[in-house]
C-alpha positions, 0 to 999 in steps of 0.5 A: 239442120245441115244433117242428112240421114240416108236409109239404104236398107232394101225393105225401107227403100221398097216402102219408100218407093211404094209410097212415092208410087202411090202418091205420084199417081194419086195425090201427087208428089214433087221431088225437088232437087236444089243440090249441085251434084250429078249424083241425083240423076238415078233418083230423078229417073226412078221418080219420073218412072214411078209417076212423080213430078220433078222440079230442078234448080240443079243444072247437072242432071240435065247437062250430063249424058244426053241419054239422061237428059232425054230420059228426064225430059221425055216425061215433060208433063212431069218435069220443070226446070225453069230455075236452071237458067236465069233463076226465076226468069221465064227463059225455059217457059218462053223457049218451050212456048215458042217451040210448041207454037210451031215457030222454030227458034233459030238463035238464042243469045244471052248473058247468063251469069250475074257474076260475069254480067257485073264484072263486064259492066264495071269494066266499062267504068275503067276499073281494073279487072282484078279489082272488079273481081275482088269486089264481086267476091266481097259482095257475095256474087262469086263462088268462094273460088272466083275461077269457078265463075271466070271459067265460064263453065256455069254459063256453058251448062246453062247454054247446053240446057237451052241447046238441048231444049232446041233439039241439039243432041250435044254434050259439054265437049261440043261447046266452045268455052272461053275461060277468062284465065289461062291454065297456068293460073288454074286451081291445079297450079295455085291456091285461091288465095294466091290467085286473088293476091297475085294471079288476078293482076296478071290479067288486067292488061289483057282485059283492059286492051280488049275493053278499049278496043271494043270501046273504039268501035262503039261496043262493049264487052259481054260474056255471052252464050250464043246458041245457033243451028251450027253450034254453041259458043260461050265467051267474050263478045263485043256488042253494040252499046245500045243493044239489050246486052250492051245496056245490061248493068249489074248482076242482071241476066238478059236473053235474046230469043230469035225465031221466025216471028222474032227474027228482026226484033228478038224476044228479050227477057231481062231481070235478076238472074241470080240470088237465093230469093229469085231462084227459090221463087222460080222453084216455087212457081214450078211446083205450083205449075205442076199442081194442075196435074195433081188436080186433074188426077182422080 
């Protein structure tokens, strides 16, 4: 366990590719990517070219160059990536189903970070931002360096996947992402320990002012992505307390999908959006979904 052996001899690679091709076109073969790297893109593209199926929990292959996204998803019958957005929640399936029905999706609004969802809901109770983030880290909700969550880049990757699913030919550079910490508190300037012990507290006053200002207007703060026809934004937003986003508590995710049929009352998907169990369940569901393709093959 924990070890990976790489075979890079040309003759060995040839045999592996031949076996994968035979299985991909007969019994069926699924390549599952649960890593967190861009390095798997080449292998995944080769896999679909050889008739294999692909299941992704790794967001990065779908958020690099648009040409790679197009290449992978052009084999849509062979690829599933439900767990890249909302862990086990049926977000991707719902969006693709609506699009397939001929109902154009006009907007998607979502709270897609269990970590930031927890932080935002705890701020409503009057807790300091620094203390909430430290608690979230102690509970295992954050990355080892909480700035990986507070930067908003994980949410931005999920938003990019959804935007591309809607047909937008955009890249990460086209998304306006609001970080919850300034560059002077970034990892290039201070260590994780210094950030937790002294940097975080410098953000308390600013965040508290935003929370109070929202409350005076009958709103609450949420860290959301908004994907519309005119672009994609990721950051803090005031939402009504009685809305699906406003009622969100804990580390749940929630997504609102607006379309012609769901314009005045959006389709709302809510539930656990983080955790090993939910992500694993989403990956397994994708694998099972693909077995119909295998059974249909001679």
